[in-house]
KOLMIDO-520943 format. One record per residue: residue number from 1; residue in one letter; x, y, z of N, C-alpha, C in turn. Coordinates in steps of 0.05 Angstrom, whole numbers, padded with zeros to 5 digits. Each point is the difference from the previous one (the first is absolute). Last residue first. Layout:
N
+------+------+--------+--------+--------+--------+--------+--------+--------+--------+--------+
: resi : resn :   n_c1 :   n_c2 :   n_c3 :  ca_c1 :  ca_c2 :  ca_c3 :   c_c1 :   c_c2 :   c_c3 :
+------+------+--------+--------+--------+--------+--------+--------+--------+--------+--------+
:  NUM :    a :      X :      Y :      Z :      X :      Y :      Z :      X :      Y :      Z :
...
+------+------+--------+--------+--------+--------+--------+--------+--------+--------+--------+
//
This chain:
164
+------+------+--------+--------+--------+--------+--------+--------+--------+--------+--------+
: resi : resn :   n_c1 :   n_c2 :   n_c3 :  ca_c1 :  ca_c2 :  ca_c3 :   c_c1 :   c_c2 :   c_c3 :
+------+------+--------+--------+--------+--------+--------+--------+--------+--------+--------+
:  164 :    e : -00119 : -00165 : -00077 : -00024 : -00008 : -00014 :  00005 :  00002 : -00024 :
:  163 :    c :  00097 : -00012 :  00043 : -00026 :  00021 : -00001 : -00024 :  00001 : -00020 :
:  162 :    s :  00070 : -00074 :  00013 : -00020 :  00004 :  00030 : -00019 :  00029 : -00007 :
:  161 :    a :  00064 : -00023 : -00069 : -00024 : -00014 : -00001 : -00019 : -00004 :  00035 :
:  160 :    i :  00083 :  00045 : -00011 : -00023 :  00018 : -00025 : -00020 : -00020 :  00007 :
:  159 :    i :  00072 : -00029 :  00055 : -00010 :  00027 :  00006 : -00020 :  00011 : -00024 :
:  158 :    d :  00047 : -00076 : -00028 : -00021 : -00007 :  00029 : -00014 :  00025 :  00005 :
:  157 :    r :  00065 :  00010 : -00066 : -00022 : -00009 : -00011 : -00025 :  00000 :  00016 :
:  156 :    i :  00089 :  00027 :  00036 : -00016 :  00013 : -00015 : -00023 : -00005 : -00004 :
:  155 :    k :  00075 : -00053 :  00038 : -00022 :  00001 :  00017 : -00022 :  00024 : -00022 :
:  154 :    d :  00089 : -00022 : -00025 : -00016 : -00021 : -00001 : -00021 :  00008 :  00018 :
:  153 :    t :  00065 :  00057 : -00001 : -00012 : -00004 : -00029 : -00020 : -00014 :  00000 :
:  152 :    t :  00025 :  00030 :  00096 :  00021 : -00010 : -00024 : -00022 : -00007 : -00024 :
:  151 :    m :  00011 :  00051 :  00108 : -00018 :  00001 : -00031 :  00026 : -00013 : -00016 :
:  150 :    r : -00013 :  00026 :  00095 :  00012 : -00014 : -00004 :  00000 : -00020 : -00030 :
:  149 :    g : -00084 :  00058 :  00046 :  00034 : -00002 :  00013 :  00015 : -00026 : -00017 :
:  148 :    y : -00101 :  00063 : -00011 :  00006 : -00016 : -00002 :  00035 :  00003 :  00002 :
:  147 :    v : -00091 :  00053 :  00033 :  00030 : -00002 : -00002 :  00012 : -00030 : -00002 :
:  146 :    e : -00094 :  00061 : -00011 :  00006 : -00022 :  00013 :  00029 : -00009 : -00014 :
:  145 :    g : -00059 :  00071 : -00032 :  00011 :  00005 :  00029 :  00011 : -00015 :  00017 :
:  144 :    n : -00021 :  00005 : -00096 : -00031 :  00006 :  00011 :  00010 :  00007 :  00043 :
:  143 :    v :  00070 : -00053 : -00052 : -00020 :  00000 : -00007 : -00024 :  00004 :  00002 :
:  142 :    v :  00118 :  00007 :  00006 : -00027 :  00008 :  00020 : -00015 :  00000 : -00014 :
:  141 :    m :  00105 : -00047 :  00007 : -00017 :  00022 : -00017 : -00026 :  00002 :  00020 :
:  140 :    a :  00109 : -00033 :  00011 : -00030 :  00002 :  00010 : -00006 :  00022 : -00028 :
:  139 :    p :  00101 : -00066 :  00025 : -00025 :  00025 : -00014 : -00015 :  00000 :  00006 :
:  138 :    a :  00026 :  00002 :  00072 :  00010 :  00006 : -00031 :  00007 : -00022 : -00014 :
:  137 :    l : -00038 :  00020 :  00097 :  00001 : -00024 : -00011 :  00005 :  00003 : -00025 :
:  136 :    g :  00032 :  00070 :  00059 :  00000 : -00023 :  00008 : -00019 : -00022 : -00015 :
:  135 :    c : -00006 :  00090 : -00019 :  00029 : -00015 : -00003 :  00005 : -00027 : -00002 :
:  134 :    a : -00087 :  00056 :  00003 : -00001 : -00023 :  00000 :  00037 : -00010 :  00000 :
:  133 :    g : -00049 :  00089 : -00020 :  00006 : -00002 :  00030 :  00000 : -00030 :  00003 :
:  132 :    i : -00011 :  00035 : -00086 : -00022 : -00001 :  00017 : -00002 : -00007 :  00026 :
:  131 :    c :  00062 :  00042 : -00089 : -00002 : -00007 :  00028 : -00026 :  00000 :  00010 :
:  130 :    r :  00026 :  00031 : -00098 :  00019 : -00009 :  00009 :  00002 : -00004 :  00034 :
:  129 :    v : -00067 : -00019 : -00077 :  00007 :  00000 :  00016 :  00022 :  00007 :  00009 :
:  128 :    s : -00066 : -00027 : -00097 :  00026 : -00001 :  00026 : -00006 :  00020 :  00021 :
:  127 :    d : -00090 : -00042 : -00067 :  00024 :  00024 :  00013 :  00023 : -00006 :  00021 :
:  126 :    l : -00092 : -00035 : -00058 :  00015 : -00015 :  00003 :  00026 :  00033 :  00012 :
:  125 :    s : -00112 : -00039 : -00012 :  00015 :  00023 : -00007 :  00024 : -00012 :  00020 :
:  124 :    f : -00086 : -00062 : -00041 :  00023 :  00006 :  00017 :  00010 :  00024 : -00011 :
:  123 :    k : -00093 : -00015 : -00030 :  00008 : -00013 :  00030 :  00015 : -00002 :  00012 :
:  122 :    g : -00022 :  00042 : -00086 : -00010 :  00013 :  00018 :  00006 : -00016 :  00036 :
:  121 :    d : -00001 : -00026 : -00093 : -00019 : -00009 :  00009 : -00004 :  00021 :  00026 :
:  120 :    a :  00078 :  00009 : -00056 : -00019 :  00006 : -00013 : -00030 : -00001 :  00014 :
:  119 :    t :  00088 :  00005 :  00059 : -00006 : -00021 : -00024 : -00032 :  00006 : -00009 :
:  118 :    i :  00082 :  00071 :  00034 : -00022 : -00010 :  00014 : -00016 : -00030 : -00036 :
:  117 :    g :  00099 :  00066 :  00038 : -00019 : -00010 : -00014 : -00030 : -00008 :  00014 :
:  116 :    g :  00098 :  00035 :  00034 : -00017 :  00008 : -00001 : -00021 : -00002 : -00022 :
:  115 :    d :  00076 : -00062 : -00022 :  00005 :  00011 :  00034 : -00025 :  00024 : -00008 :
:  114 :    q : -00024 : -00067 : -00068 :  00029 :  00014 :  00003 : -00003 :  00001 :  00037 :
:  113 :    i : -00058 : -00072 : -00049 :  00006 :  00029 : -00001 :  00026 :  00003 :  00009 :
:  112 :    g : -00041 : -00087 : -00010 : -00003 :  00003 : -00024 :  00000 :  00036 :  00001 :
:  111 :    l :  00004 : -00077 :  00071 : -00023 :  00012 : -00002 :  00001 :  00016 : -00027 :
:  110 :    e :  00067 : -00050 :  00025 : -00023 : -00022 : -00001 : -00022 :  00015 : -00006 :
:  109 :    e :  00084 :  00051 : -00010 :  00000 : -00021 : -00018 : -00038 : -00023 :  00010 :
:  108 :    e :  00042 :  00069 :  00053 : -00003 :  00019 : -00021 : -00015 : -00026 : -00026 :
:  107 :    m :  00028 : -00039 :  00082 : -00023 :  00011 :  00017 : -00012 :  00016 : -00036 :
:  106 :    k :  00084 : -00023 :  00000 : -00014 : -00029 :  00005 : -00024 :  00005 :  00005 :
:  105 :    q :  00064 :  00071 : -00001 :  00009 : -00014 : -00020 : -00029 : -00023 : -00004 :
:  104 :    m :  00019 :  00033 :  00090 : -00022 :  00017 : -00016 :  00003 : -00013 : -00024 :
:  103 :    i :  00050 : -00048 :  00056 : -00028 : -00009 :  00011 : -00019 :  00029 : -00025 :
:  102 :    n :  00098 :  00009 : -00007 : -00012 : -00031 : -00014 : -00033 :  00004 :  00009 :
:  101 :    g :  00046 :  00068 :  00038 :  00004 : -00002 : -00026 : -00017 : -00021 : -00015 :
:  100 :    s :  00019 : -00009 :  00099 : -00029 :  00014 : -00012 : -00001 :  00005 : -00024 :
:   99 :    g :  00072 : -00045 :  00053 : -00010 : -00005 : -00033 : -00028 :  00013 :  00000 :
:   98 :    k :  00072 :  00016 :  00078 : -00005 : -00030 :  00000 : -00022 : -00009 : -00031 :
:   97 :    v :  00032 :  00088 :  00013 :  00022 : -00014 : -00002 : -00002 : -00027 :  00004 :
:   96 :    y : -00070 :  00067 : -00001 :  00011 : -00001 : -00032 :  00013 : -00026 :  00007 :
:   95 :    c : -00040 :  00022 :  00085 : -00014 : -00023 : -00018 :  00013 : -00002 : -00032 :
:   94 :    a :  00049 :  00074 :  00070 : -00001 : -00035 :  00004 : -00019 : -00020 : -00011 :
:   93 :    t :  00003 :  00085 : -00036 :  00030 : -00004 : -00003 : -00006 : -00033 :  00011 :
:   92 :    g : -00086 :  00038 : -00037 :  00017 :  00015 :  00026 :  00018 : -00025 : -00005 :
:   91 :    l : -00084 : -00010 : -00056 :  00028 : -00003 : -00002 :  00021 :  00029 :  00010 :
:   90 :    c : -00100 : -00069 :  00010 :  00023 :  00027 :  00012 :  00026 : -00010 : -00016 :
:   89 :    i : -00106 : -00007 : -00032 :  00025 : -00005 :  00007 :  00022 :  00013 :  00012 :
:   88 :    r : -00112 : -00011 : -00012 :  00022 :  00021 :  00009 :  00016 : -00016 : -00001 :
:   87 :    i : -00115 : -00007 : -00031 :  00026 : -00014 : -00002 :  00025 :  00022 :  00002 :
:   86 :    e : -00100 : -00007 :  00006 :  00011 :  00021 :  00001 :  00029 : -00015 :  00010 :
:   85 :    y : -00099 : -00025 : -00037 :  00020 : -00009 :  00010 :  00020 :  00013 : -00003 :
:   84 :    k : -00071 :  00030 : -00048 : -00014 : -00016 :  00035 :  00019 : -00002 :  00011 :
:   83 :    g :  00045 :  00067 : -00058 : -00017 : -00020 : -00003 : -00015 : -00016 :  00020 :
:   82 :    k :  00030 :  00110 : -00036 :  00003 : -00026 :  00021 : -00014 : -00020 : -00008 :
:   81 :    p :  00037 :  00087 : -00060 : -00022 : -00010 :  00015 :  00011 : -00028 :  00019 :
:   80 :    n :  00067 :  00089 : -00032 : -00014 : -00028 : -00014 : -00013 : -00012 :  00029 :
:   79 :    l :  00047 :  00071 :  00015 : -00005 :  00007 : -00021 : -00019 : -00018 : -00011 :
:   78 :    s :  00021 :  00020 :  00103 :  00001 : -00015 : -00026 : -00012 :  00017 : -00020 :
:   77 :    f :  00048 :  00038 :  00102 : -00016 : -00005 : -00023 :  00001 : -00017 : -00017 :
:   76 :    q :  00052 :  00007 :  00070 : -00023 : -00007 :  00017 : -00032 :  00000 : -00034 :
:   75 :    s :  00109 :  00026 :  00003 : -00011 : -00032 : -00005 : -00031 : -00005 :  00006 :
:   74 :    y :  00043 :  00098 : -00036 : -00007 : -00016 :  00025 : -00007 : -00027 : -00010 :
:   73 :    f :  00025 :  00058 : -00069 :  00017 :  00000 :  00020 :  00004 : -00014 :  00025 :
:   72 :    t : -00063 :  00000 : -00076 :  00011 : -00020 : -00004 :  00032 :  00007 :  00021 :
:   71 :    t : -00080 :  00058 :  00006 : -00002 : -00028 : -00001 :  00017 : -00019 : -00007 :
:   70 :    v :  00017 :  00096 : -00003 : -00005 : -00016 :  00029 : -00008 : -00017 : -00002 :
:   69 :    g :  00010 :  00040 : -00085 :  00030 : -00014 :  00022 : -00007 : -00012 :  00029 :
:   68 :    y : -00081 :  00020 : -00052 :  00025 : -00020 : -00015 :  00024 :  00003 :  00019 :
:   67 :    i : -00050 :  00065 :  00014 : -00018 : -00021 :  00008 :  00020 : -00023 : -00009 :
:   66 :    e :  00033 :  00078 : -00039 :  00008 : -00001 :  00036 : -00020 : -00019 :  00010 :
:   65 :    s : -00011 :  00013 : -00097 :  00036 : -00015 :  00006 : -00004 :  00005 :  00030 :
:   64 :    l : -00077 :  00035 : -00032 : -00003 : -00023 : -00003 :  00032 : -00015 :  00009 :
:   63 :    p : -00033 :  00096 :  00028 :  00022 : -00011 : -00016 : -00017 : -00029 :  00006 :
:   62 :    v : -00059 :  00061 :  00045 :  00030 : -00002 :  00004 :  00005 : -00014 : -00032 :
:   61 :    d : -00092 :  00024 :  00039 :  00017 :  00021 : -00005 :  00029 :  00001 :  00002 :
:   60 :    l : -00079 : -00063 :  00023 :  00017 :  00009 :  00028 :  00019 :  00034 : -00022 :
:   59 :    g : -00055 : -00068 : -00047 : -00015 :  00019 :  00028 :  00006 :  00012 :  00021 :
:   58 :    e :  00049 : -00046 : -00082 : -00008 :  00036 : -00014 : -00017 :  00000 :  00025 :
:   57 :    a :  00051 : -00063 :  00021 :  00020 :  00018 : -00003 : -00024 :  00023 : -00014 :
:   56 :    i : -00036 : -00086 :  00025 :  00009 :  00018 :  00021 :  00013 :  00021 : -00008 :
:   55 :    i : -00034 : -00057 : -00068 : -00020 :  00021 :  00010 :  00007 :  00013 :  00025 :
:   54 :    k :  00058 : -00048 : -00039 : -00005 :  00022 : -00022 : -00019 :  00006 :  00021 :
:   53 :    q :  00032 : -00080 :  00028 :  00018 :  00022 :  00010 : -00009 :  00032 : -00014 :
:   52 :    v : -00052 : -00082 : -00015 : -00002 :  00012 :  00022 :  00014 :  00024 :  00002 :
:   51 :    e :  00015 : -00053 : -00075 : -00025 :  00016 :  00003 : -00005 :  00015 :  00022 :
:   50 :    i :  00074 : -00058 : -00007 :  00004 :  00029 : -00005 : -00021 :  00013 : -00009 :
:   49 :    p : -00003 : -00073 :  00084 :  00014 :  00005 : -00032 : -00011 :  00027 : -00015 :
:   48 :    l :  00014 : -00046 :  00097 :  00000 :  00029 :  00000 :  00011 :  00003 : -00037 :
:   47 :    y : -00051 : -00087 :  00078 :  00018 :  00006 : -00004 : -00009 :  00034 : -00015 :
:   46 :    g : -00073 : -00035 :  00047 :  00028 : -00020 :  00008 :  00029 :  00001 : -00022 :
:   45 :    y : -00082 :  00058 :  00009 : -00002 : -00013 : -00021 :  00021 : -00028 :  00000 :
:   44 :    v : -00023 :  00068 :  00086 : -00031 : -00001 : -00023 :  00015 : -00028 : -00030 :
:   43 :    e :  00070 :  00027 :  00058 : -00028 : -00016 :  00020 : -00017 :  00003 : -00020 :
:   42 :    q :  00066 :  00041 : -00025 :  00006 : -00026 : -00005 : -00017 : -00024 :  00013 :
:   41 :    a : -00018 :  00097 : -00002 :  00000 : -00005 : -00021 :  00015 : -00030 : -00007 :
:   40 :    q :  00019 :  00044 :  00079 : -00032 : -00001 : -00005 : -00013 : -00012 : -00018 :
:   39 :    q :  00091 :  00025 :  00007 : -00009 : -00021 :  00015 : -00021 : -00005 :  00004 :
:   38 :    l :  00024 :  00078 : -00052 :  00010 : -00028 : -00019 : -00004 : -00021 :  00028 :
:   37 :    v : -00019 :  00078 :  00037 : -00021 : -00001 : -00022 :  00015 : -00029 : -00022 :
:   36 :    p :  00054 :  00035 :  00067 : -00033 : -00014 :  00020 : -00023 : -00010 : -00021 :
:   35 :    m :  00090 :  00041 : -00029 :  00000 : -00013 :  00009 : -00030 : -00025 :  00014 :
:   34 :    v :  00007 :  00097 : -00044 :  00000 : -00032 : -00018 :  00004 : -00012 :  00014 :
:   33 :    a : -00008 :  00090 :  00043 : -00031 : -00030 : -00003 :  00016 : -00021 : -00017 :
:   32 :    g :  00051 :  00084 :  00024 :  00004 : -00029 :  00006 : -00016 : -00019 :  00002 :
:   31 :    p : -00046 :  00087 :  00019 :  00020 :  00002 : -00010 :  00016 : -00041 :  00009 :
:   30 :    v : -00099 :  00032 : -00022 :  00009 : -00005 :  00023 :  00036 : -00002 : -00012 :
:   29 :    s : -00089 :  00011 : -00043 :  00012 :  00028 : -00003 :  00018 : -00004 :  00027 :
:   28 :    k : -00050 : -00067 : -00040 :  00010 :  00014 : -00019 :  00019 :  00023 :  00013 :
:   27 :    y : -00048 : -00078 :  00038 :  00035 :  00008 :  00006 :  00003 :  00025 : -00021 :
:   26 :    k : -00081 : -00043 : -00003 :  00000 :  00009 :  00025 :  00033 :  00012 :  00012 :
:   25 :    e : -00038 : -00029 : -00088 : -00008 :  00016 :  00008 :  00006 :  00019 :  00024 :
:   24 :    i :  00034 : -00087 : -00025 :  00012 :  00017 : -00024 : -00009 :  00034 :  00011 :
:   23 :    i : -00050 : -00080 :  00035 :  00022 :  00005 :  00004 :  00017 :  00018 : -00009 :
:   22 :    e : -00072 : -00017 : -00042 : -00011 :  00015 :  00034 :  00027 : -00006 :  00012 :
:   21 :    r :  00009 : -00033 : -00094 : -00004 :  00028 :  00002 : -00014 :  00017 :  00021 :
:   20 :    l :  00013 : -00093 :  00002 :  00033 :  00007 : -00007 : -00003 :  00039 :  00014 :
:   19 :    k : -00079 : -00054 : -00011 :  00006 : -00012 :  00027 :  00031 :  00020 :  00002 :
:   18 :    k : -00051 : -00016 : -00076 : -00014 :  00019 :  00013 :  00020 :  00008 :  00030 :
:   17 :    e :  00023 : -00070 : -00059 :  00009 :  00021 : -00015 : -00014 :  00023 :  00023 :
:   16 :    q : -00024 : -00082 :  00012 :  00030 :  00008 :  00014 :  00013 :  00022 : -00005 :
:   15 :    e : -00080 : -00022 : -00032 : -00009 : -00001 :  00019 :  00026 :  00008 :  00016 :
:   14 :    a :  00002 : -00029 : -00084 : -00014 :  00033 : -00003 : -00005 :  00008 :  00033 :
:   13 :    t :  00074 : -00076 : -00037 : -00027 : -00006 :  00001 : -00008 :  00040 :  00004 :
:   12 :    g :  00087 : -00062 : -00037 : -00006 :  00023 :  00024 : -00027 : -00004 : -00010 :
:   11 :    q :  00065 : -00057 : -00045 : -00020 :  00003 :  00009 : -00016 :  00010 :  00014 :
:   10 :    f :  00102 : -00020 : -00066 : -00020 :  00013 :  00029 : -00026 :  00008 :  00002 :
:    9 :    p :  00057 : -00090 : -00043 :  00000 :  00032 : -00008 : -00021 :  00009 :  00022 :
:    8 :    v :  00067 : -00084 :  00008 : -00027 :  00004 :  00011 :  00004 :  00035 : -00013 :
:    7 :    a :  00074 : -00057 : -00012 : -00019 : -00013 : -00008 : -00038 :  00011 : -00002 :
:    6 :    t :  00114 :  00023 :  00027 : -00019 : -00004 :  00008 : -00014 : -00006 : -00033 :
:    5 :    k :  00087 : -00028 : -00002 : -00005 :  00029 :  00034 : -00020 : -00005 :  00009 :
:    4 :    r :  00031 : -00082 : -00060 :  00003 :  00026 : -00007 : -00008 :  00009 :  00034 :
:    3 :    k :  00040 : -00086 : -00061 : -00007 :  00009 :  00015 : -00002 :  00027 :  00003 :
:    2 :    a : -00016 : -00087 : -00047 :  00009 :  00027 : -00009 : -00003 :  00014 :  00025 :
:    1 :    m :  00009 : -00112 : -00014 : -00030 :  00028 :  00007 :  00020 :  00012 :  00003 :
+------+------+--------+--------+--------+--------+--------+--------+--------+--------+--------+
//
């Protein structure tokens, strides 16, 4: 199966856009509004696709390049949708030296997506992170907040299967 970054097109609703425009209106005249608007927009949509960034740029009368620069600089923002099961694999030093690179590669193969991607059915998203605070359990990964430590590639299929 070919790997892909994302397979789910933007599907924002009229209700979400209305909420976004209300947020923008609330902050329109507030200095430094970009960060709080982006944070609240991500709460509304779950991520910040370019379509949402354009609405924010126009609404706040700031260049789209500034909005994009902020969303790509801060790790709290996601440009890609998240799946029902959010898988995060630690590639921090402790995990990486114990084989998390292999864990990531195997997970990409099993799901058919790349780091930062989402499966076509929206069930799984996959992201690398630099540390999850479980260095003593290296290599480690997290699925919807549940930490899996001392990971091996042999455990991946069972973990995927355990997700509904």
